[in-house]
C-alpha positions in Angstrom: 16.2 17.6 -2.0 14.0 14.4 -0.8 11.1 13.5 -3.0 7.9 12.5 -1.2 7.3 8.5 -1.5 3.0 8.5 -2.7 1.3 5.8 -1.1 -1.8 4.3 -2.5 -4.7 3.0 0.1 -7.2 0.6 -1.3 -9.9 0.2 1.7 -13.2 0.5 1.9 -14.0 1.9 5.1 -14.1 5.3 5.7 -13.0 6.1 9.0 -10.2 3.1 8.5 -9.3 4.8 5.2 -8.9 8.0 7.2 -6.7 7.0 10.2 -4.3 5.0 7.4 -3.6 8.7 5.3 -3.5 10.5 8.5 -0.6 7.8 10.0 0.9 7.6 6.5 1.0 11.5 5.9 2.6 12.1 9.3 5.3 9.3 8.1 6.1 12.0 5.4 4.0 10.0 2.7 1.6 11.9 -0.2 -1.4 9.5 0.6 -3.9 8.7 -2.7 -7.1 6.7 -1.1 -9.6 5.2 -3.0 -12.9 2.6 -1.8 -12.6 0.1 -4.2 -10.5 -2.7 -6.0 -11.4 -1.1 -9.2 -10.3 2.1 -8.6 -7.2 0.7 -6.6 -6.2 -1.2 -9.8 -6.5 2.0 -12.0 -4.5 4.1 -9.7 -2.0 1.9 -9.1 -0.8 2.5 -12.8 0.9 5.7 -11.9 4.7 5.4 -11.7 4.9 7.6 -9.1 3.6 4.9 -6.6 6.2 3.9 -4.2 3.6 2.0 -1.9 0.5 0.8 -1.6 -1.7 -0.3 1.4 -4.6 -2.8 0.4 -7.9 -4.4 2.3 -8.7 -7.7 1.4 -12.3 -7.7 2.2 -13.7 -5.0 -0.3 -16.9 -4.1 -1.9 -16.5 -4.8 -5.3 -13.8 -7.6 -5.9 -11.7 -9.7 -3.9 -8.2 -8.1 -2.5 -6.0 -11.1 -3.9 -7.5 -10.3 -7.3 -6.6 -6.8 -6.9 -3.1 -7.6 -5.5 -2.4 -9.8 -8.5 -3.8 -7.3 -10.8 -1.8 -4.4 -8.8 1.7 -6.5 -8.9 1.0 -6.5 -12.8 1.2 -2.5 -12.8 3.8 -1.9 -10.5 6.9 -3.0 -8.1 6.2 -1.2 -5.4 5.8 -2.7 -2.0 2.5 -4.2 -1.3 1.1 -4.0 2.3 -1.8 -6.0 3.2 -4.0 -3.9 6.3 -6.7 -6.8 7.1 -8.7 -8.2 9.6 -8.3 -11.7 8.2 -5.6 -12.8 10.8 -5.6 -16.6 10.2 -2.3 -18.2 9.1 -4.1 -19.2 5.5 -4.9 -15.6 5.0 -1.4 -14.6 5.9 0.3 -17.1 3.7 -2.4 -16.3 0.8 -1.5 -13.0 0.9 2.5 -13.2 0.7 1.4 -15.3 -2.6 -0.4 -12.8 -3.8 2.7 -10.4 -3.9 2.3 -8.7 -0.5 5.9 -7.2 0.6 4.0 -7.5 4.6 1.0 -8.3 6.3 -0.7 -6.5 9.4 -3.8 -7.1 10.9 -6.5 -5.1 12.1 -6.8 -3.4 14.4 -3.4 -2.1 14.5 -1.8 0.5 16.6 -0.6 3.3 14.3 2.7 3.3 14.9 2.7 -0.5 14.0 1.8 1.2 10.4 4.5 3.8 10.2 7.2 1.1 11.2 6.2 -1.6 8.5 5.8 1.2 5.5 9.2 3.1 6.6 10.7 -0.4 6.7 9.2 -1.1 3.4 9.5 2.4 1.4 12.4 4.1 3.5 12.3 7.7 2.8 15.8 8.3 0.8 17.4 11.1 -0.7 16.1 9.9 -4.5 17.7 13.5 -6.0 20.7 11.9 -7.4 18.6 9.3 -9.4 17.1 9.7 -12.2 13.4 8.8 -12.6 12.8 5.6 -14.1 9.3 5.5 -15.2 7.7 1.7 -13.5 10.4 1.7 -10.7 9.5 1.8 -7.2 10.8 5.2 -5.5 11.7 3.9 -2.2 
């Protein structure tokens, strides 16, 4: 039996957060979406989180700070979804612990494919649950 992967979406824009949630739901994820960095950090402590998408431009704190805090809580792959597309932005994102970087505007198919690469669906019923371990 396949256990549903859980994705945490950290995005302040309601419309974009909704789009990401729909795309990832259709990709087989259970989506938990929040609108601030502080909410994202708190939610990332859940060991069920298997993938995190993160916007850099959040209203309460810089996304890189959020990324470092999330990285300290989970080994789940971190995917930046942001409008910042300069090479320095991408490098800073990767240095913050990101496994992937997708710039806005993005095509839903790109998001679905990248999320699937970072956290492929797998039959996890044969594996014991290890708290804090990524479920990808």
